[in-house]
N, CA, C and O of each residue as an XYZ file, in Angstrom:
324
protein
N      38.115    -82.092     77.682
C      37.632    -81.634     76.382
C      38.227    -80.269     76.066
O      38.264    -79.400     76.937
N      38.680    -80.070     74.874
C      39.291    -78.810     74.480
C      38.213    -77.747     74.273
O      37.055    -78.060     73.996
N      38.624    -76.470     74.415
C      37.689    -75.375     74.220
C      37.059    -75.416     72.840
O      35.852    -75.220     72.696
N      37.875    -75.670     71.826
C      37.343    -75.746     70.459
C      36.302    -76.827     70.305
O      35.311    -76.651     69.596
N      36.526    -77.951     70.971
C      35.552    -79.040     70.924
C      34.247    -78.629     71.572
O      33.167    -78.953     71.080
N      34.355    -77.905     72.694
C      33.135    -77.440     73.373
C      32.391    -76.455     72.496
O      31.162    -76.481     72.429
N      33.136    -75.579     71.817
C      32.497    -74.618     70.925
C      31.726    -75.347     69.843
O      30.557    -75.052     69.590
N      32.389    -76.302     69.205
C      31.721    -77.029     68.143
C      30.562    -77.857     68.694
O      29.533    -77.998     68.034
N      30.719    -78.395     69.878
C      29.665    -79.190     70.489
C      28.446    -78.321     70.769
O      27.322    -78.703     70.445
N      28.662    -77.155     71.369
C      27.523    -76.289     71.673
C      26.901    -75.736     70.396
O      25.682    -75.594     70.303
N      27.736    -75.430     69.425
C      27.223    -74.937     68.133
C      26.428    -76.026     67.448
O      25.368    -75.771     66.877
N      26.939    -77.233     67.505
C      26.249    -78.372     66.906
C      24.911    -78.603     67.589
O      23.915    -78.874     66.918
N      24.874    -78.503     68.884
C      23.604    -78.676     69.614
C      22.603    -77.622     69.201
O      21.431    -77.930     68.985
N      23.055    -76.365     69.085
C      22.152    -75.298     68.636
C      21.666    -75.547     67.217
O      20.500    -75.311     66.901
N      22.556    -76.021     66.372
C      22.184    -76.291     64.979
C      21.131    -77.377     64.920
O      20.138    -77.239     64.205
N      21.332    -78.458     65.663
C      20.368    -79.557     65.644
C      19.033    -79.142     66.258
O      17.981    -79.606     65.818
N      19.065    -78.286     67.254
C      17.818    -77.807     67.862
C      17.022    -76.937     66.896
O      15.806    -76.799     67.029
N      17.716    -76.352     65.925
C      17.038    -75.509     64.924
C      16.318    -76.346     63.882
O      15.509    -75.830     63.111
N      16.611    -77.636     63.861
C      16.003    -78.537     62.882
C      14.791    -79.247     63.468
O      14.682    -79.388     64.687
N      13.878    -79.696     62.608
C      12.809    -80.565     63.096
C      13.417    -81.840     63.687
O      14.494    -82.256     63.260
N      12.753    -82.464     64.652
C      13.323    -83.659     65.314
C      13.740    -84.764     64.349
O      14.795    -85.370     64.535
N      12.947    -85.036     63.334
C      13.274    -86.110     62.384
C      14.560    -85.770     61.626
O      15.404    -86.637     61.399
N      14.699    -84.502     61.239
C      15.903    -84.066     60.513
C      17.133    -84.183     61.424
O      18.198    -84.597     60.967
N      16.997    -83.825     62.692
C      18.109    -83.946     63.625
C      18.514    -85.407     63.793
O      19.702    -85.715     63.888
N      17.538    -86.302     63.829
C      17.840    -87.747     63.925
C      18.625    -88.208     62.701
O      19.648    -88.883     62.819
N      18.130    -87.832     61.531
C      18.772    -88.245     60.283
C      20.202    -87.722     60.222
O      21.122    -88.475     59.903
N      20.396    -86.448     60.524
C      21.736    -85.864     60.475
C      22.662    -86.520     61.497
O      23.824    -86.800     61.204
N      22.142    -86.760     62.686
C      22.946    -87.384     63.728
C      23.430    -88.764     63.333
O      24.575    -89.127     63.603
N      22.572    -89.524     62.703
C      22.952    -90.881     62.269
C      23.872    -90.842     61.057
O      24.881    -91.546     61.022
N      23.534    -90.030     60.067
C      24.334    -89.975     58.843
C      25.772    -89.504     59.100
O      26.717    -89.993     58.481
N      25.915    -88.560     60.013
C      27.220    -87.949     60.250
C      27.894    -88.420     61.534
O      28.936    -87.887     61.914
N      27.313    -89.412     62.206
C      27.940    -89.982     63.390
C      27.998    -89.028     64.562
O      28.944    -89.071     65.348
N      27.007    -88.168     64.692
C      27.038    -87.157     65.752
C      26.736    -87.709     67.122
O      27.081    -87.080     68.121
N      26.107    -88.857     67.204
C      25.721    -89.405     68.501
C      26.799    -90.305     69.064
O      27.150    -90.194     70.238
N      27.329    -91.198     68.238
C      28.266    -92.181     68.760
C      29.603    -92.225     68.003
O      30.430    -93.111     68.217
N      29.784    -91.244     67.118
C      31.031    -91.193     66.369
C      31.071    -92.095     65.150
O      32.075    -92.129     64.439
N      29.993    -92.825     64.900
C      29.926    -93.743     63.779
C      28.925    -93.230     62.753
O      27.724    -93.251     63.021
N      29.373    -92.772     61.591
C      28.429    -92.388     60.543
C      27.805    -93.631     59.919
O      28.503    -94.596     59.611
N      26.508    -93.601     59.739
C      25.790    -94.753     59.184
C      25.391    -94.464     57.736
O      25.068    -93.326     57.395
N      25.413    -95.491     56.886
C      24.988    -95.311     55.499
C      23.493    -95.003     55.391
O      22.709    -95.332     56.281
N      23.125    -94.380     54.305
C      21.731    -94.020     54.066
C      20.812    -95.220     54.259
O      19.745    -95.103     54.862
N      21.227    -96.363     53.749
C      20.402    -97.583     53.855
C      20.101    -97.917     55.307
O      18.963    -98.235     55.652
N      21.111    -97.847     56.152
C      20.931    -98.191     57.570
C      20.060    -97.150     58.267
O      19.197    -97.501     59.072
N      20.281    -95.875     57.963
C      19.458    -94.809     58.559
C      18.006    -95.009     58.146
O      17.101    -94.893     58.972
N      17.786    -95.308     56.878
C      16.417    -95.528     56.384
C      15.758    -96.695     57.123
O      14.608    -96.587     57.549
N      16.463    -97.784     57.272
C      15.895    -98.942     57.986
C      15.631    -98.618     59.450
O      14.582    -98.971     59.988
N      16.582    -97.946     60.095
C      16.449    -97.617     61.521
C      15.237    -96.723     61.782
O      14.505    -96.919     62.753
N      15.039    -95.751     60.912
C      13.961    -94.777     61.116
C      12.684    -95.121     60.338
O      11.728    -94.346     60.326
N      12.682    -96.281     59.696
C      11.510    -96.734     58.915
C      11.118    -95.712     57.848
O       9.963    -95.305     57.729
N      12.136    -95.320     57.080
C      11.948    -94.383     55.978
C      12.517    -95.005     54.716
O      13.262    -95.983     54.772
N      12.159    -94.431     53.582
C      12.807    -94.869     52.339
C      14.154    -94.156     52.232
O      14.367    -93.115     52.854
N      15.046    -94.722     51.447
C      16.344    -94.084     51.238
C      16.165    -92.701     50.601
O      16.899    -91.768     50.924
N      15.204    -92.575     49.710
C      14.934    -91.276     49.080
C      14.495    -90.248     50.117
O      14.876    -89.080     50.040
N      13.701    -90.680     51.076
C      13.268    -89.757     52.139
C      14.435    -89.299     52.986
O      14.517    -88.129     53.360
N      15.341    -90.221     53.291
C      16.525    -89.856     54.083
C      17.362    -88.836     53.327
O      17.829    -87.860     53.914
N      17.555    -89.050     52.037
C      18.334    -88.103     51.229
C      17.645    -86.738     51.161
O      18.305    -85.702     51.240
N      16.329    -86.740     51.017
C      15.588    -85.483     50.966
C      15.670    -84.744     52.301
O      15.879    -83.532     52.333
N      15.505    -85.472     53.394
C      15.580    -84.847     54.720
C      16.980    -84.282     54.947
O      17.126    -83.186     55.487
N      18.004    -85.023     54.538
C      19.382    -84.529     54.675
C      19.570    -83.245     53.870
O      20.129    -82.273     54.379
N      19.113    -83.231     52.627
C      19.263    -82.053     51.778
C      18.530    -80.852     52.382
O      19.064    -79.743     52.407
N      17.314    -81.076     52.865
C      16.542    -79.980     53.480
C      17.231    -79.474     54.738
O      17.266    -78.268     54.984
N      17.784    -80.394     55.543
C      18.465    -80.002     56.777
C      19.725    -79.194     56.465
O      19.983    -78.174     57.103
N      20.495    -79.641     55.500
C      21.700    -78.903     55.127
C      21.353    -77.506     54.609
O      22.035    -76.529     54.919
N      20.293    -77.430     53.824
C      19.837    -76.132     53.310
C      19.443    -75.216     54.472
O      19.796    -74.037     54.485
N      18.711    -75.761     55.442
C      18.272    -74.990     56.603
C      19.470    -74.527     57.441
O      19.499    -73.390     57.913
N      20.446    -75.402     57.620
C      21.622    -75.042     58.411
C      22.452    -73.963     57.716
O      22.990    -73.066     58.364
N      22.548    -74.062     56.405
C      23.303    -73.029     55.658
C      22.634    -71.667     55.773
O      23.306    -70.636     55.758
N      21.318    -71.664     55.886
C      20.564    -70.412     55.951
C      20.498    -69.853     57.370
O      20.116    -68.698     57.555
N      20.864    -70.654     58.380
C      20.758    -70.226     59.761
C      21.916    -69.280     60.082
O      23.073    -69.701     60.067
N      21.621    -67.998     60.374
C      22.689    -66.994     60.490
C      23.669    -67.230     61.643
O      24.833    -66.846     61.531
N      23.244    -67.838     62.727
C      24.135    -67.996     63.875
C      24.940    -69.281     63.823
O      25.888    -69.433     64.593
N      24.605    -70.188     62.965
C      25.237    -71.502     62.983
C      26.432    -71.574     62.049
O      27.546    -71.821     62.510
N      26.244    -71.372     60.782
C      27.302    -71.630     59.813
C      28.573    -70.821     60.052
O      29.654    -71.410     60.022
N      28.515    -69.490     60.291
C      29.771    -68.772     60.500
C      30.561    -69.274     61.705
O      31.792    -69.290     61.667
N      29.887    -69.679     62.760
C      30.572    -70.162     63.959
C      31.263    -71.488     63.649
O      32.413    -71.689     64.041
N      30.591    -72.377     62.964
C      31.195    -73.662     62.638
C      32.402    -73.499     61.737
O      33.375    -74.245     61.850
N      32.342    -72.535     60.852
C      33.437    -72.306     59.926
C      34.547    -71.427     60.530
O      35.544    -71.149     59.864
N      34.378    -70.994     61.778
C      35.394    -70.212     62.437
C      35.367    -68.736     62.063
O      36.363    -68.033     62.238
N      34.251    -68.268     61.556
C      34.160    -66.871     61.154
C      33.202    -66.086     62.048
O      32.971    -64.898     61.820
N      32.650    -66.740     63.057
C      31.673    -66.072     63.926
C      32.275    -65.627     65.226
O      33.480    -65.731     65.454
N      31.396    -65.123     66.082
C      31.828    -64.632     67.393
C      32.267    -65.769     68.292
O      32.662    -65.535     69.434
């Protein structure tokens, strides 16, 4: 594994830990963070027994939280320590 991959992996783990468990699940499935396969909203909703609207809301809330997290976003964008 390359150093950059490890950086993003550890940063990603910290980012997901900053989220509520349900939000981390939703983000992991939507963006393929667990198995490399991003799943459509419909599939995520069915898998987690949520409505599609709930999945979209959870995703939006999680993205907002990640953008506001001071240690996460700059590192992911390559502007952090």
